[in-house]
Structure formats: structure tokens, C-alpha cells
C-alpha positions as CSV (number, residue, x, y, z in Angstrom):
1,M,291.1,-12.9,10.0
2,T,289.6,-10.7,7.2
3,D,286.3,-8.9,7.7
4,P,283.4,-11.2,6.6
5,I,281.3,-10.3,3.6
6,R,277.9,-9.7,5.2
7,L,274.5,-10.5,3.8
8,G,272.6,-7.2,3.9
9,M,272.8,-3.6,4.8
10,H,275.8,-2.6,7.0
11,E,275.6,-1.0,10.4
12,P,275.4,2.9,10.3
13,S,278.6,4.5,9.0
14,R,280.2,7.4,10.8
15,A,278.6,9.8,8.4
16,E,275.2,8.2,8.9
17,W,275.6,8.5,12.7
18,S,276.3,12.2,12.2
19,D,273.2,12.6,10.0
20,M,271.1,10.6,12.4
21,L,272.1,12.9,15.3
22,Q,271.2,16.0,13.1
23,E,267.8,14.5,12.4
24,I,267.2,13.8,16.1
25,R,268.3,17.4,17.1
26,A,266.1,18.9,14.4
27,V,263.0,17.5,16.1
28,H,264.3,18.1,19.6
29,A,264.5,14.3,20.2
30,D,260.7,14.0,19.6
31,A,260.4,10.3,18.8
32,I,256.9,10.7,17.5
33,A,257.8,13.5,15.1
34,L,260.7,11.5,13.6
35,E,258.4,8.4,13.4
36,E,255.9,10.5,11.4
37,R,258.7,11.5,9.0
38,V,259.4,7.9,8.3
39,E,255.7,7.3,7.7
40,H,255.5,10.2,5.2
41,M,258.6,9.1,3.3
42,V,257.4,5.5,2.9
43,G,253.9,6.6,2.0
44,D,255.3,8.8,-0.8
45,I,257.3,5.9,-2.3
46,V,254.2,3.7,-2.5
47,A,251.7,6.5,-3.2
48,R,249.5,5.9,-0.3
49,P,248.0,8.5,2.1
50,F,248.1,6.7,5.4
51,A,251.2,5.0,6.9
52,V,251.8,3.6,10.4
53,A,255.3,2.8,11.6
54,F,256.1,-0.2,13.8
55,S,259.2,-1.4,15.7
56,S,259.3,-4.7,13.8
57,T,257.9,-6.5,10.8
58,G,256.4,-9.2,13.1
59,A,254.5,-6.6,15.1
60,A,253.3,-4.8,11.9
61,L,252.1,-8.1,10.4
62,E,250.3,-9.2,13.5
63,A,248.5,-5.8,13.7
64,A,247.6,-5.8,10.0
65,L,246.2,-9.3,10.1
66,E,244.1,-8.6,13.2
67,A,242.8,-5.3,11.7
68,L,241.7,-7.3,8.6
69,G,239.8,-9.8,10.7
70,V,242.4,-12.7,10.8
71,V,241.8,-13.8,14.3
72,R,241.2,-17.0,16.3
73,G,239.1,-19.5,14.3
74,T,239.6,-17.9,10.9
75,E,242.0,-18.6,8.0
76,A,244.2,-16.8,5.6
77,V,245.7,-17.9,2.2
78,V,249.5,-17.6,2.2
79,P,252.4,-18.8,0.0
80,A,254.0,-22.1,1.1
81,L,257.4,-20.5,0.5
82,G,257.8,-17.4,2.5
83,P,259.4,-15.7,5.5
84,A,258.9,-17.3,8.9
85,V,257.6,-14.0,10.4
86,L,254.4,-14.4,8.3
87,A,253.5,-17.9,9.6
88,A,254.5,-16.9,13.1
89,A,252.1,-13.9,13.1
90,I,249.2,-16.0,11.9
91,H,249.8,-18.7,14.5
92,R,250.1,-16.1,17.3
93,L,246.7,-14.8,16.4
94,G,245.2,-18.3,16.7
95,A,244.3,-18.3,13.0
96,R,245.1,-21.1,10.5
97,P,247.3,-20.6,7.4
98,L,246.0,-22.0,4.1
99,Y,249.2,-22.7,2.3
100,A,249.3,-22.6,-1.5
101,D,252.2,-23.5,-3.8
102,V,254.2,-20.9,-5.6
103,D,255.1,-20.2,-9.2
104,P,258.3,-22.1,-10.3
105,K,259.9,-19.0,-12.0
106,S,259.0,-16.1,-9.7
107,M,258.6,-18.2,-6.5
108,T,255.6,-16.0,-5.6
109,L,252.0,-16.8,-5.0
110,R,249.8,-16.5,-8.1
111,G,246.1,-16.1,-8.6
112,E,245.3,-19.6,-9.7
113,H,246.9,-21.2,-6.7
114,A,245.3,-18.8,-4.3
115,S,241.9,-19.3,-5.7
116,A,242.1,-23.1,-5.2
117,R,242.7,-22.6,-1.5
118,L,239.8,-20.3,-0.5
119,T,237.3,-21.5,2.1
120,G,234.3,-20.0,3.9
121,A,236.5,-19.2,6.9
122,C,239.1,-17.3,4.9
123,K,239.4,-13.7,5.9
124,A,242.4,-12.5,3.8
125,I,244.9,-13.4,1.1
126,V,248.6,-12.6,1.7
127,G,251.0,-11.9,-1.2
128,V,254.8,-11.7,-0.6
129,S,257.3,-10.0,-2.9
130,T,259.9,-12.8,-2.4
131,H,263.5,-11.4,-2.7
132,G,261.8,-8.2,-4.2
133,Q,260.0,-10.1,-6.9
134,P,256.4,-8.6,-7.3
135,A,255.0,-10.9,-9.9
136,G,251.5,-12.0,-9.2
137,L,250.4,-9.2,-6.9
138,D,248.0,-7.9,-9.6
139,E,246.5,-11.5,-10.0
140,L,246.0,-11.8,-6.2
141,A,244.3,-8.4,-6.1
142,A,241.9,-9.6,-8.7
143,V,241.2,-12.8,-6.9
144,A,240.7,-10.9,-3.6
145,S,238.3,-8.4,-5.3
146,R,236.2,-11.2,-6.9
147,N,235.8,-12.9,-3.6
148,E,235.3,-9.8,-1.5
149,L,238.4,-10.5,0.6
150,P,241.2,-8.1,1.6
151,L,244.7,-8.6,0.1
152,L,247.6,-8.0,2.5
153,E,250.9,-7.3,0.8
154,L,254.1,-8.3,2.7
155,V,256.9,-6.3,1.1
156,V,260.1,-7.8,2.5
157,G,262.1,-6.6,-0.5
158,G,260.7,-4.9,-3.5
159,L,260.0,-1.4,-2.1
160,G,260.1,1.0,-5.1
161,G,259.3,-1.7,-7.6
162,R,256.2,-1.8,-9.9
163,V,253.8,-4.2,-11.5
164,G,252.5,-2.4,-14.6
165,R,252.1,1.3,-13.6
166,D,251.3,0.7,-9.9
167,P,254.0,0.6,-7.2
168,V,254.6,-2.4,-5.0
169,G,252.7,-1.7,-1.8
170,R,249.6,-0.3,-3.6
171,Y,247.8,-3.6,-4.4
172,G,246.7,-4.7,-1.0
173,R,244.1,-3.1,1.3
174,V,247.1,-3.0,3.6
175,A,250.8,-3.4,2.8
176,V,253.5,-4.2,5.4
177,I,256.8,-2.7,4.3
178,G,259.6,-4.5,6.1
179,M,262.7,-2.5,6.7
180,G,265.0,-4.9,8.5
181,E,268.6,-5.7,7.6
182,L,267.5,-8.8,5.5
183,E,264.3,-7.3,4.3
184,S,265.1,-3.9,2.6
185,P,267.8,-1.7,1.3
186,V,266.8,0.6,4.2
187,G,268.1,-1.9,6.8
188,S,267.0,0.3,9.7
189,G,264.8,-2.2,11.4
190,G,261.1,-1.8,11.9
191,A,258.3,-1.7,9.4
192,V,255.6,0.5,8.0
193,C,252.0,-0.4,7.3
194,V,250.5,1.6,4.4
195,T,246.8,1.9,3.3
196,N,244.2,4.0,1.6
197,D,241.7,3.4,4.4
198,D,241.7,6.1,7.2
199,T,239.6,3.9,9.5
200,L,242.0,1.0,9.1
201,A,245.0,3.3,9.7
202,T,243.3,4.4,13.0
203,V,243.0,0.8,14.1
204,L,246.6,0.1,13.2
205,R,247.8,3.0,15.2
206,M,245.8,1.9,18.2
207,L,247.1,-1.6,18.0
208,R,250.7,-0.3,17.7
209,N,250.2,2.1,20.7
210,G,249.2,-0.6,23.2
211,G,245.5,0.0,22.7
212,V,245.4,3.8,23.1
213,T,244.9,6.5,20.6
214,D,247.6,8.9,19.5
215,P,247.8,12.2,21.3
216,R,245.9,14.9,19.5
217,A,247.9,17.9,20.7
218,E,251.6,18.6,20.5
219,W,251.8,19.2,24.2
220,A,250.2,15.8,25.0
221,R,253.1,13.9,23.5
222,I,255.2,14.4,26.6
223,G,252.8,12.7,28.9
224,G,249.1,12.4,29.9
225,I,246.7,9.6,30.7
226,R,244.6,7.9,28.0
227,R,242.2,5.1,28.2
228,I,243.2,1.6,27.0
229,E,240.5,0.8,24.4
230,R,241.6,-2.6,23.1
231,I,244.4,-5.1,23.6
232,G,247.4,-3.9,21.6
233,L,251.1,-4.1,21.2
234,D,254.0,-2.1,22.5
235,A,255.5,-1.5,19.0
236,R,256.4,2.1,18.3
237,M,259.6,2.7,16.3
238,T,262.5,3.6,18.5
239,L,264.3,6.9,18.0
240,P,267.5,5.4,16.5
241,Q,265.4,3.2,14.2
242,S,263.4,6.3,13.0
243,A,266.6,8.4,12.6
244,L,268.4,5.7,10.5
245,A,265.3,5.1,8.4
246,V,265.0,8.9,7.6
247,V,268.7,9.1,6.7
248,R,268.6,6.0,4.4
249,L,265.2,6.8,2.8
250,G,266.6,10.1,1.9
251,C,269.1,8.4,-0.5
252,F,266.8,5.5,-1.3
253,E,267.0,5.9,-5.1
254,K,270.8,6.1,-5.1
255,T,271.0,3.0,-2.9
256,C,268.7,1.1,-5.3
257,T,270.8,2.1,-8.3
258,E,273.9,0.8,-6.6
259,L,272.2,-2.5,-5.7
260,E,271.2,-2.9,-9.3
261,D,274.9,-2.7,-10.3
262,V,275.6,-5.4,-7.7
263,F,272.8,-7.6,-9.0
264,H,274.1,-7.3,-12.6
265,A,277.6,-8.1,-11.5
266,Y,276.4,-11.3,-10.0
267,L,274.4,-12.1,-13.2
268,R,277.5,-11.6,-15.4
269,R,279.6,-13.8,-13.1
270,L,277.1,-16.7,-12.7
271,A,275.0,-16.6,-15.9
272,M,276.7,-19.6,-17.5
273,H,276.9,-21.8,-14.4
274,P,275.3,-25.2,-15.2
275,D,274.2,-25.9,-11.6
276,L,272.6,-22.6,-10.8
277,V,269.1,-21.1,-11.5
278,L,269.3,-17.3,-11.3
279,P,266.6,-14.9,-10.3
280,A,263.9,-14.4,-13.0
281,P,262.8,-10.9,-14.1
282,C,259.2,-9.7,-13.7
283,A,257.6,-9.8,-17.2
284,D,255.2,-7.0,-16.6
285,G,256.9,-4.9,-13.9
286,T,260.1,-3.5,-12.4
287,V,261.9,-5.4,-9.7
288,R,263.8,-3.7,-6.9
289,W,265.8,-6.7,-5.6
290,S,266.5,-7.0,-1.9
291,H,268.5,-10.2,-2.3
292,F,270.5,-12.1,-4.8
293,A,269.2,-15.6,-4.3
294,V,270.3,-18.5,-6.5
295,R,268.8,-22.0,-6.7
296,L,270.9,-25.1,-7.0
297,S,269.9,-27.5,-9.9
298,E,267.6,-30.4,-9.2
299,R,270.5,-32.9,-8.7
300,Y,271.3,-31.2,-5.4
301,S,269.4,-31.9,-2.1
302,R,268.7,-29.8,1.0
303,D,271.7,-31.4,2.7
304,D,273.9,-30.5,-0.2
305,R,272.7,-26.9,0.0
306,D,273.3,-26.7,3.7
307,S,276.8,-28.1,3.2
308,I,277.6,-25.4,0.6
309,V,276.3,-22.7,2.8
310,Q,278.5,-23.9,5.7
311,G,281.4,-23.9,3.3
312,L,280.7,-20.2,2.4
313,L,280.4,-19.3,6.1
314,R,283.8,-21.0,6.9
315,H,285.3,-18.7,4.3
316,D,283.8,-15.6,5.9
317,I,281.1,-15.2,3.3
318,A,277.6,-14.8,4.7
319,A,274.9,-17.0,3.1
320,T,271.4,-18.1,4.1
321,S,267.9,-18.5,2.9
322,V,265.5,-15.7,3.8
323,V,262.4,-17.9,3.1
324,S,261.3,-21.3,4.3
325,V,258.9,-24.0,3.2
326,L,256.5,-22.9,6.0
327,P,254.2,-25.9,6.3
328,Y,257.2,-28.2,7.0
329,E,259.0,-26.1,9.6
330,P,258.7,-27.7,13.0
331,A,257.1,-24.6,14.6
332,F,254.3,-24.5,12.0
333,V,253.6,-28.1,11.2
334,C,249.9,-28.6,10.7
335,G,249.4,-32.0,9.1
336,H,250.6,-31.5,5.6
337,G,252.3,-34.4,3.9
338,A,255.4,-34.4,1.7
339,G,254.7,-33.5,-1.9
340,E,251.7,-31.2,-1.3
341,F,253.7,-28.2,-2.3
342,P,256.2,-29.5,-4.9
343,V,257.4,-26.3,-6.3
344,A,257.9,-24.7,-2.9
345,E,259.6,-27.8,-1.6
346,R,262.1,-28.1,-4.4
347,A,262.9,-24.4,-4.5
348,G,263.1,-24.0,-0.7
349,D,265.5,-26.9,-0.3
350,R,267.9,-25.4,-2.9
351,L,267.9,-21.7,-2.3
352,I,270.9,-19.7,-1.3
353,A,270.8,-16.0,-0.6
354,L,274.3,-14.4,-1.3
355,P,275.7,-11.2,0.2
356,F,273.9,-8.2,-1.3
357,S,274.5,-4.6,-0.2
358,T,276.0,-1.3,-1.3
359,E,279.2,-2.3,0.5
360,I,279.9,-5.0,-2.1
361,G,282.0,-4.2,-5.2
362,E,283.3,-6.2,-8.2
363,R,286.1,-7.6,-6.1
364,E,283.7,-9.0,-3.4
365,V,281.3,-10.3,-6.0
366,D,284.2,-12.2,-7.7
367,L,285.3,-13.6,-4.4
368,V,281.8,-14.7,-3.5
369,C,281.2,-16.4,-6.9
370,Q,284.6,-18.1,-6.9
371,T,284.1,-19.5,-3.5
372,L,280.5,-20.6,-4.3
373,Q,281.8,-22.5,-7.4
374,V,284.5,-24.2,-5.4
375,M,281.9,-25.3,-2.8
376,I,279.5,-26.6,-5.5
377,E,282.3,-28.6,-7.1
378,R,283.4,-29.9,-3.8
379,Q,279.9,-31.0,-3.0
380,S,279.6,-32.7,-6.4
381,I,282.7,-34.8,-5.6
382,L,281.4,-35.7,-2.1
383,R,278.0,-36.8,-3.3
């Protein structure tokens, strides 16, 4: 059996393990010090002064939403096509998601659709850079400003990209930068919340720390007793997560350049395929793609897509969809009927995310594309 072609970033290489160990030794195994390095590095990429690291994207999202006032009995506008972690965080807080349809080209939430869903109980608007695509973040920021609401950016892909002259992660009052294997070229796990608001950063830290403040003195990091001031999470980054994040953020630009080469290799190979819709560029920005996700043409159904994905998996090629049509997932059903979000429904039923990492070369891209074409042709015959 050959090694499978995996979806995202690989496990740490031997060289990375060595670099991680050096980083841990450099701070004398001080987990907080290494966590702070991750925060500074991500803050520099998005040009924001305050950053708070979390052990997972779900924990970071839950803390950010709560800090913005999205709690039980309130509402938040979110894209109908998005990562499950977003809907899960809102439901865990006891709030209600106000789903809005997405743009057919970018598959992101745009200002017009967000405006139409606002209510008096709405406390925030959430924008997601789907697959790294940042289109619409500037529109959502304008809608949020006009309605005196905070914008929360969920950057699960797209770190280092731009809309106009501003980096992704700078449009919202808070941005959650996911760094999981299927969320970012960093692939270390965990997430970082970034903001310009020092008060908000303090609240985020307290929520992350289980309701207690950070130690103020170096010597207090090894112990001590602090009062629990609010209900919080147990969500600090682990030492291995922080070490791997520091190592990979140190070569982030090089990684993004290599991924751009993989992206264009896919484009060259699949550009003329009649049954595939390829990722669209951002007209007024720079995209740092986190996935290469294709859409099957309208003549294919969800069952067809699932069968094609299973065929890829049987040939040791990883494939999935990193976003879902959230209002129709069994865990998040809340009374929406079929056809309410036509663009999200059509796109979500036909999306396939293909392997996308620096471990993939021209040979692997050719193998993925050849197998995909065979599976599509097979499914066309079976239909």
C-alpha cells in the first residue's frame, strides 16, 4: 500500500521536531513565554497590537463571541455556508444564528445579504474567509459600522491575504485566526484572536485562562493562587502546539509561496474540465489559499459528490468538504426549509476539497487530477 496523499499540512518533520525542541529549550520550557511568541508573530502578520492564543479554533470562537456579547437570547448573522465550528460555538452559547446566503463566485458572505438578516437582537456579524477567499470582508465591515455592530472575522484560511491595502484579520473588531491542519498553512493546531481593543484582549485572556487573570510577574508563572472572576475555558495553547506554530510561522512566507505553486499546478491541470468550477480570484485583493476546492457542475447531486469523494479515498487520495450548509446539518437544524439559501445549498452539495500542502508536487497533482477525472467519468456513466 502506498502512502496516502493527505489533505493538509503534514505532521512535524524530523527537522521541525529538532527546531521545536530548540524553541522549547530557549524559553526553558516556559509554556506561557512560547505562547506569547506565537501571539506576537500572528499579530505582526495581521498588523494588530493585541493577540491571544487558544488551544483550538472552537474555544477561540466561543470566547470571541461571548466577549462581543453574543450570549443566550441574542443573535448573530453568519454565512449559511461555513465551517461547523462556527455554528457549534453559537449554539453552545445559547444564541441563535441568523443565516444568510453567500455569493455564487466567492462563496463568502457579502454586505447585501448580511444587511437583509439584521434584527434588533443581533449582536454581531461574522465573516468567514472560505478556503482563504477574503472577498466581502470590507463590505461586512461597512455594514457593521453603519449598524453599530461588531464584525467578527473567522480566518480559517487566508492568513497573509489582503483586501485592498488591509490584511485579512484587520477588518473585524476581533479576528479568530485558525491554525488547525485543515484551516491554515501553519497546521499546528490552536488559534489566535487578534484585536485593536486592549479591554477586549483582557476579557479574551480571562476567558481563555478559566476566568482568572494572567500572572503579572515572571515568578508568578510557576504557581500561585488567583481568584476566579468569571466562568471561563481551559484553553491555553499546549507547549507542543506553540513550538510547532513558532517554527512554521518562522517560514510562513516561504510556505505560502510553495502553496501558490501547488494552486497554479491544479489550475493548469483542471482549467478546461467541463464539469468543474474552479476557485475564483478576489477582484480587489490578494488570496492566500488554504485549500484547493472545486465545485462539480449543476448536473451533479450531493450523492454524486459523495460517491466521487469515496472513490478518491479508495485510491488513497484524501478529499472532503471543509464547509457545510449549516442550517441543514442535523445538529444545527432550526426550522429552515429547503431553498431558503439556494447558492449555499447548490455549492455546498457539490464542493470537493483536494489535497493541498507543501508536500505535494507536480507528480501528486497529476495523480489527484487523473483520479478525479476518472471518478467523475465513472459517476457520469452510473447516473
